[in-house]
C-alpha positions as CSV (number, residue, x, y, z in Angstrom):
1,X,97.3,78.0,91.1
2,X,97.0,74.8,90.6
3,X,98.5,72.7,87.8
4,X,96.8,69.4,86.4
5,X,99.5,66.8,85.2
6,X,98.9,63.3,83.8
7,X,98.5,60.5,85.6
8,X,101.9,59.1,84.3
9,X,104.1,62.5,84.8
10,X,102.6,62.8,88.3
11,X,103.9,59.6,89.2
12,X,107.4,60.5,87.9
13,X,107.6,63.5,89.6
14,X,106.6,61.7,92.7
15,X,109.0,59.3,92.2
16,X,111.4,62.1,91.4
17,X,110.5,64.2,95.0
18,X,110.6,60.2,97.0
19,X,114.5,59.8,95.5
20,X,115.5,63.0,96.8
21,X,113.9,63.6,99.8
22,X,111.8,67.2,99.0
23,X,107.8,67.2,98.6
24,X,106.4,67.3,94.8
25,X,105.3,70.7,95.1
26,X,108.9,72.5,96.4
27,X,110.3,70.5,92.6
28,X,107.3,72.0,91.1
29,X,107.8,75.3,92.6
30,X,111.8,74.6,91.7
31,X,110.9,73.9,88.1
32,X,108.7,77.2,87.4
33,X,111.3,79.2,88.8
34,X,114.2,77.9,86.6
35,X,112.0,77.9,83.6
36,X,111.1,82.1,84.3
37,X,114.6,82.5,84.9
38,X,116.2,80.8,81.6
39,X,113.3,82.2,79.4
40,X,114.2,85.8,81.0
41,X,118.5,84.9,79.8
42,X,116.9,83.9,76.4
43,X,115.2,86.7,76.0
44,X,118.0,89.1,76.7
45,X,120.7,87.1,75.2
46,X,118.8,87.5,71.9
47,X,118.2,91.2,72.5
48,X,122.0,91.3,73.3
49,X,122.7,89.5,69.7
50,X,120.0,91.8,67.9
51,X,121.6,95.1,69.2
52,X,124.9,93.5,68.0
53,X,123.9,92.4,64.7
54,X,122.0,95.9,63.9
55,X,125.3,98.0,65.4
56,X,127.7,95.4,62.9
57,X,129.1,93.6,65.6
58,X,127.7,90.3,65.6
59,X,130.6,88.9,63.1
60,X,133.2,89.8,65.7
61,X,131.2,88.3,68.9
62,X,130.4,85.2,67.1
63,X,134.5,85.2,66.3
64,X,135.0,85.3,69.9
65,X,132.7,83.1,70.8
66,X,134.0,80.4,68.6
67,X,137.8,80.7,69.4
68,X,136.2,79.8,73.1
69,X,138.0,76.7,74.1
70,X,135.6,74.3,75.6
71,X,132.0,72.9,75.7
72,X,129.1,74.0,77.7
73,X,126.0,71.6,78.5
74,X,122.8,71.5,80.2
75,X,122.5,69.0,83.0
76,X,118.8,67.7,83.7
77,X,118.5,70.3,86.6
78,X,118.9,73.1,84.2
79,X,122.6,74.0,85.3
80,X,125.1,74.6,82.6
81,X,128.6,72.9,82.9
82,X,131.3,73.3,81.0
83,X,133.6,70.3,79.6
84,X,137.5,70.5,78.0
85,X,137.9,71.0,74.4
86,X,136.7,68.4,72.6
87,X,134.6,66.7,74.7
88,X,131.4,64.8,73.7
89,X,128.1,64.8,75.0
90,X,128.8,61.5,76.4
91,X,131.1,63.1,78.6
92,X,128.7,65.6,79.6
93,X,126.2,62.5,80.4
94,X,128.7,60.9,82.6
95,X,129.8,63.9,84.6
96,X,126.5,64.7,85.9
97,X,124.9,61.0,85.8
């Protein structure tokens, strides 16, 4: 498969690869794998939500989720991190910089 990137995006990719000591192809491969994995997870979660709504369990699961202490955030690399309750987006940025 061939992927065409704009010159600006290709330059950013090459800089990122150099910073990490990796080749740009492996970064693209990893990004695509994360995207596909996230998409599969998202579809599963939507299907679970729809099933819960159909069975009447949706509000109960929502109440449980709202009681969970903490904040979840995505890092620029696509990882999910758990931050303490009442954390701000700045806290997430500082811990993942």
